[in-house]
C-alpha positions in Angstrom: -72.6 -24.6 10.9 -72.8 -23.6 7.3 -75.7 -25.9 6.7 -77.7 -24.4 9.5 -77.0 -20.9 8.2 -78.1 -21.9 4.7 -81.4 -23.3 5.9 -82.0 -20.3 8.2 -81.5 -18.1 5.1 -83.9 -20.3 3.2 -86.7 -19.8 5.7 -85.9 -16.1 6.0 -86.1 -15.6 2.2 -89.5 -17.1 2.2 -90.7 -14.8 4.9 -89.2 -11.7 3.2 -90.7 -12.5 -0.2 -94.2 -12.6 1.5 -93.9 -9.4 3.4 -97.0 -7.3 2.9 -99.3 -5.0 4.9 -101.9 -6.6 7.0 -105.7 -6.6 6.1 -105.6 -9.3 3.5 -109.4 -9.2 3.2 -109.3 -5.8 1.4 -109.8 -6.1 -2.4 -106.4 -6.3 -4.2 -104.8 -3.7 -6.3 -103.2 -4.1 -9.7 -99.6 -3.0 -10.6 -98.1 -3.1 -14.0 -95.1 -1.4 -15.6 -92.0 -1.3 -17.6 -88.3 -1.3 -16.7 -85.7 0.4 -19.0 -81.8 0.3 -18.8 -80.8 3.9 -18.6 -77.4 3.4 -20.4 -78.8 1.7 -23.5 -82.5 2.8 -23.5 -83.4 -0.8 -24.1 -85.8 -2.9 -22.0 -84.4 -4.5 -18.9 -85.2 -8.1 -19.9 -85.8 -10.6 -17.1 -85.1 -8.1 -14.3 -86.7 -8.7 -11.0 -89.3 -6.2 -9.6 -90.1 -6.3 -6.0 -92.6 -4.3 -3.9 -91.2 -3.8 -0.4 -93.8 -2.9 2.2 -93.3 0.3 4.2 -93.1 -1.9 7.3 -91.8 -5.3 6.2 -92.7 -8.4 8.1 -89.6 -9.7 9.9 -91.0 -12.9 11.3 -89.7 -16.1 9.5 -92.2 -18.7 8.5 -90.4 -21.2 10.7 -88.5 -20.3 13.9 -84.9 -21.4 13.4 -84.6 -22.0 17.1 -87.2 -24.8 16.8 -85.3 -26.6 14.0 -84.5 -30.2 14.9 -86.9 -30.1 17.8 -89.9 -30.4 15.5 -90.7 -34.1 15.2 -92.0 -33.5 11.7 -88.9 -31.7 10.6 -88.9 -33.0 7.0 -92.5 -31.8 6.5 -91.8 -28.4 7.9 -88.8 -28.1 5.5 -91.0 -29.1 2.6 -93.6 -26.5 3.4 -91.0 -23.8 3.5 -89.6 -24.9 0.1 -93.1 -25.0 -1.4 -93.8 -21.5 -0.1 -90.6 -20.1 -1.5 -91.1 -21.7 -4.9 -94.7 -20.4 -5.1 -93.5 -16.9 -4.4 -95.9 -14.1 -3.6 -97.9 -11.3 -5.1 -95.2 -8.8 -4.4 -92.6 -9.7 -6.9 -92.4 -10.3 -10.7 -89.9 -10.9 -13.5 -90.0 -8.7 -16.6 -90.4 -10.2 -20.0 -88.5 -9.6 -23.3 -90.1 -6.2 -23.6 -89.2 -5.2 -20.1 -92.8 -5.2 -18.9 -94.2 -6.8 -15.7 -97.6 -7.2 -14.0 -98.8 -7.9 -10.5 -102.5 -8.5 -10.3 -103.2 -9.3 -6.6 -101.3 -6.9 -4.5 -102.7 -6.1 -1.0 -103.5 -2.4 -0.7 -100.8 -0.4 1.2 -97.7 1.7 0.8 -94.7 0.1 -1.0 -91.3 0.9 -2.3 -90.5 -0.4 -5.8 -87.1 -2.0 -6.3 -85.9 -3.3 -9.7 -82.8 -5.5 -9.9 -80.7 -6.7 -12.9 -77.1 -8.0 -12.8 -74.7 -5.1 -13.5 -77.2 -2.4 -12.5 -77.6 -0.4 -9.2 -80.1 -1.4 -6.6 -80.7 0.0 -3.1 -80.4 -3.5 -1.8 -77.1 -4.4 -3.5 -75.0 -3.2 -0.6 -76.7 -5.5 1.9 -76.1 -9.2 2.6 -79.0 -11.7 2.7 -79.0 -11.7 6.5 -79.2 -7.9 6.6 -82.1 -7.9 4.2 -83.9 -10.4 6.5 -83.4 -8.2 9.5 -84.9 -5.2 7.6 -83.4 -2.8 10.2 -83.2 1.0 10.0 -80.2 1.0 7.7 -81.7 -1.3 5.1 -85.1 0.5 5.2 -83.4 3.9 5.0 -81.4 2.9 1.9 -84.6 1.7 0.2 -86.7 4.7 1.1 -84.0 7.2 -0.1 -83.7 5.8 -3.6 -86.7 3.6 -4.5 -90.0 4.9 -5.9 -92.8 5.0 -3.4 -96.4 4.1 -4.3 -99.6 3.9 -2.4 -102.0 1.3 -3.6 -105.8 1.4 -3.0 -108.3 -1.4 -3.5 -109.3 -2.2 -7.1 -107.2 0.7 -8.4 -104.6 -0.1 -11.1 -101.1 1.5 -10.9 -98.6 1.8 -13.8 -94.9 2.3 -13.2 -92.1 3.3 -15.6 -88.7 2.4 -14.0 -85.2 3.2 -15.1 -82.2 1.4 -13.7 -78.6 2.8 -13.8 -75.6 0.7 -14.7 -73.1 0.3 -11.8 -69.4 0.3 -11.7 -67.3 -2.9 -11.8 -64.1 -4.3 -10.4 -62.1 -7.0 -12.1 -58.8 -8.8 -11.9 -57.0 -12.2 -11.8 -56.9 -14.7 -8.9 -53.7 -16.7 -9.1 -50.9 -18.4 -7.2 -47.6 -16.7 -6.8 -45.9 -19.0 -9.4 -48.2 -17.4 -12.0 -50.7 -20.3 -12.3 -54.4 -19.4 -12.3 -56.7 -20.2 -9.5 -60.0 -21.2 -11.1 -63.3 -21.9 -9.2 -62.6 -19.3 -6.5 -65.4 -17.0 -5.3 -64.0 -13.5 -4.6 -65.8 -11.4 -2.0 -66.2 -7.7 -2.5 -65.4 -5.5 0.5 -66.5 -1.9 0.9 -64.7 0.6 3.2 -67.4 2.2 5.5 -67.4 5.7 6.9 -66.2 4.4 10.3 -63.1 2.9 8.7 -64.3 -0.7 8.9 -64.5 -3.1 6.0 -67.9 -4.6 5.1 -68.2 -7.7 2.9 -70.8 -7.3 0.2 -72.3 -10.4 -1.4 -74.4 -13.5 -0.6 -77.6 -11.8 -1.5 -76.2 -8.4 -2.4 -73.9 -7.8 -5.4 -73.5 -11.1 -7.3 -69.9 -12.3 -6.8 -68.8 -14.6 -9.7 -66.5 -17.5 -9.7 -63.0 -17.1 -11.2 -62.8 -18.7 -14.7 -60.2 -21.2 -16.0 -57.7 -18.3 -16.4 -58.4 -17.1 -12.9 -60.2 -14.0 -14.1 -63.2 -12.5 -12.3 -65.4 -9.5 -12.6 -67.8 -8.0 -10.1 -70.4 -5.6 -11.5 -73.3 -3.5 -10.4 -71.5 -1.7 -7.6 -71.9 1.9 -6.4 -69.1 4.4 -6.2 -66.9 4.0 -3.2 -63.7 2.5 -1.8 -63.3 -1.2 -2.2 -61.1 -4.3 -1.9 -61.4 -8.0 -2.7 -60.7 -11.0 -0.7 -60.6 -14.7 -1.7 -60.1 -18.0 0.0 -58.4 -21.1 -1.3 -60.9 -23.3 -3.1 -60.7 -26.1 -0.6 -64.4 -26.6 -0.3 -65.7 -28.5 -3.3 -68.5 -30.9 -4.3 -67.8 -33.6 -6.8 -70.3 -35.8 -8.6 -69.8 -39.2 -10.2 -72.3 -41.4 -12.0 -75.6 -42.7 -10.7 -78.2 -41.3 -8.3 -76.9 -42.9 -5.1 -75.6 -41.0 -2.1 -72.1 -42.2 -3.0 -72.1 -40.3 -6.3 -71.9 -36.9 -4.6 -69.0 -36.0 -2.3 -68.5 -32.8 -0.4 -64.9 -32.0 0.5 -64.9 -29.3 3.2 -62.3 -28.5 5.8 -63.0 -25.1 7.4 -59.4 -25.0 8.7 -57.9 -24.9 5.2 -59.6 -21.7 4.1 -56.6 -19.3 3.8 -57.9 -15.8 2.9 -55.9 -13.4 0.9 -56.7 -9.7 0.1 -56.1 -7.7 -3.0 -52.9 -5.7 -3.0 -51.0 -8.5 -1.4 -52.4 -8.1 2.1 -52.7 -11.2 4.4 -54.7 -9.5 7.1 -57.6 -7.1 6.9 -55.9 -4.4 8.9 -53.3 -4.1 6.0 -55.8 -3.9 3.1 -55.4 -0.8 0.8 -58.7 0.5 -0.7 -59.2 1.0 -4.4 -61.2 4.1 -5.4 -64.1 3.4 -7.8 -66.1 6.2 -9.5 -69.7 6.1 -10.6 -70.1 3.6 -13.5 -66.3 3.1 -13.7 -64.7 -0.2 -14.8 -61.6 -0.8 -12.6 -59.3 -3.7 -13.7 -56.2 -5.1 -12.2 -57.5 -5.7 -8.7 -55.6 -9.1 -8.4 -55.5 -11.6 -5.5 -52.4 -13.7 -5.2 -52.2 -16.9 -3.1 -48.7 -17.5 -1.6 -47.2 -21.0 -1.9 -44.3 -20.6 0.6 -44.1 -20.0 4.4 -47.5 -21.5 5.1 -47.7 -23.9 8.1 -49.9 -26.2 10.1 -51.3 -25.4 13.5 -52.8 -28.4 15.3 -53.5 -29.7 18.8 -56.4 -30.7 21.0 -59.0 -29.3 23.4 -59.1 -31.0 26.8 -61.0 -30.4 30.1 -58.7 -28.7 32.6 -60.2 -30.7 35.5 -59.0 -34.2 34.3 -57.4 -33.7 30.9 -59.9 -35.8 28.9 -60.5 -34.5 25.3 -63.9 -32.9 24.6 -65.7 -34.0 21.5 -67.2 -30.8 20.2 -66.5 -27.1 20.0 -65.2 -24.3 17.7 -61.5 -23.2 17.3 -60.9 -19.7 16.1 -57.5 -18.3 15.0 -57.4 -14.6 15.7 -55.2 -11.6 15.0 -54.0 -10.4 18.4 -54.4 -6.8 17.2 -58.1 -6.1 17.5 -58.9 -9.8 17.9 -60.3 -10.1 14.4 -61.0 -13.7 13.2 -58.5 -15.1 10.7 -59.7 -18.7 10.5 -62.1 -21.1 12.3 -62.6 -24.8 12.4 -64.5 -27.4 14.4 -63.1 -29.7 17.1 -63.2 -33.3 16.0 -64.9 -36.0 18.0 -61.5 -37.1 19.4 -60.8 -33.5 20.7 -58.3 -32.7 18.0 -58.2 -29.7 15.6 -56.0 -28.8 12.6 -55.6 -25.6 10.7 -53.6 -25.7 7.4 -52.0 -23.0 5.3 -51.3 -20.5 8.1 -48.9 -17.7 7.3 -46.1 -16.8 9.7 -46.9 -14.4 12.4 -48.5 -13.8 15.9 -51.9 -15.3 16.6 -54.3 -16.2 19.4 -56.1 -19.5 19.5 -59.6 -19.2 21.0 -62.0 -22.0 21.7 -65.8 -21.6 22.3 -68.7 -24.0 22.7 -66.5 -26.8 24.1 -68.7 -29.7 25.4 -69.0 -33.4 26.0 -71.7 -34.7 23.7 -73.4 -38.1 24.0 -71.6 -40.1 21.4 -74.7 -42.2 20.6 -76.7 -39.1 19.6 -74.0 -37.5 17.5 -74.2 -37.7 13.7 -71.7 -40.0 12.0 -71.6 -39.2 8.3 -75.3 -39.1 7.4 -76.2 -39.3 3.7 -77.6 -35.7 3.3 -77.3 -32.3 4.8 -80.8 -32.1 6.2 -80.5 -35.3 8.2 -77.1 -34.1 9.4 -78.6 -30.8 10.7 -81.5 -32.7 12.3 -79.3 -35.2 14.1 -76.9 -32.5 15.3 -79.7 -30.4 16.8 -80.9 -33.4 18.7 -77.5 -34.4 20.1 -77.5 -34.5 23.9 -75.0 -32.3 25.8 -73.5 -34.1 28.8 -71.3 -31.2 30.0 -70.4 -27.7 28.7 -67.1 -25.9 29.4 -65.9 -22.3 29.5 -63.6 -20.6 26.9 -59.8 -20.7 26.6 -57.2 -18.8 24.8 -53.6 -19.5 23.8 -51.2 -17.0 22.2 -48.9 -18.6 19.6 -46.1 -17.6 17.3 -46.1 -19.4 13.9 -42.7 -19.7 12.3 -43.1 -23.3 11.3 -45.6 -26.1 11.9 -47.0 -25.7 15.4 -48.2 -29.1 16.6 -49.2 -30.7 19.9 -50.9 -27.6 21.2 -53.3 -28.0 24.2 -56.2 -25.7 25.0 -57.5 -26.5 28.5 -61.1 -25.5 28.9 -62.4 -24.8 32.5 -65.5 -26.2 34.1 -68.6 -23.8 34.0 -68.0 -21.0 36.5 -64.3 -21.7 37.0 -61.7 -19.0 36.4 -60.4 -18.8 32.8 -56.9 -20.2 32.1 -54.1 -17.7 32.3 -52.9 -16.5 28.9 -50.2 -18.9 27.7 -50.8 -21.5 30.3 -52.9 -23.8 28.1 -49.9 -25.1 26.1 -46.8 -24.2 24.2 -46.4 -24.4 20.4 -43.7 -26.7 19.1 -41.8 -25.9 16.0 
């Protein structure tokens, strides 16, 4: 799931970076300029400068829906990578003096966005996927704050841009015995006007990794109300010696990703916001992982009709109040699932995408992520099932749970009829 999302983003990045008005036959325009840091008056060295077309192209170079069905998948992937590395005529990086130059820009109307870590950008509040969609909200944010230019054929344009330093949030991520949690990627969350929390990162504000002391600092944010969440560092890649496939190992269990929020909250509904003023540096926003009262939730997903285990699907652990997702994991090929580090409380287990897949067509530990995605997309579905839910109370380890998925078109299982947790 994460691999496909990463590759989808890769294709989308390529498409977005090449967004430009049509009519490529018109003589190009020239754009040059200089970017200055408003707080220091010094050049913004190695800042990115991007020209965003008034009507960005939203079509990806490669349709993600066709991935895996293309017999020449590797070649298509290589073409997308090449296009991304080549870049376009709509973006540049400033030099040591803060200057930049774009020599072959298609004529048209653009908005100019400069970005440098620690400084404000109209795009910082949006995730990578939101940028790819380029919907009304993203376009409005750009048009309200970015400088607008109209380029005509063979006519040079010069820009003097100033970027403002943003605010920052910092703190320590540690376990409740006081030991630091290094290598953790905190996620910044902003409280929206509708009272909902929106994660910011993965293409927006750069979220750093906690250092060996567990410290982190997230900079370049606008004024507002924020919180921070973090997950246990259970997903890690390790590298040994040599260039063989065995020298790199990826340890990833989605069911282990316990998320904790700043201020001691364990669920999003209990998060308390931190007020951040323009350009302010707010410290002490800590995230503390508990070590006690964490339990295991495990069981299997079976067909209601005959009780056989299905070999694929997604298990989601939800908060019963509002049905927000707490944790997700995949069903194993033997129909089992396991979620570790679950705090005590009330939950609902929900399964989607349950199916019987042809075992011969399913991936079995391929050497690299691309071949894994390709094989998975070509796996043959023998039978799909409906969804099922099971309310549970976690006060200790809950094992032997059974989620019974109905045949397509059958009535869903009654709440609580799919199994009973054991303590």
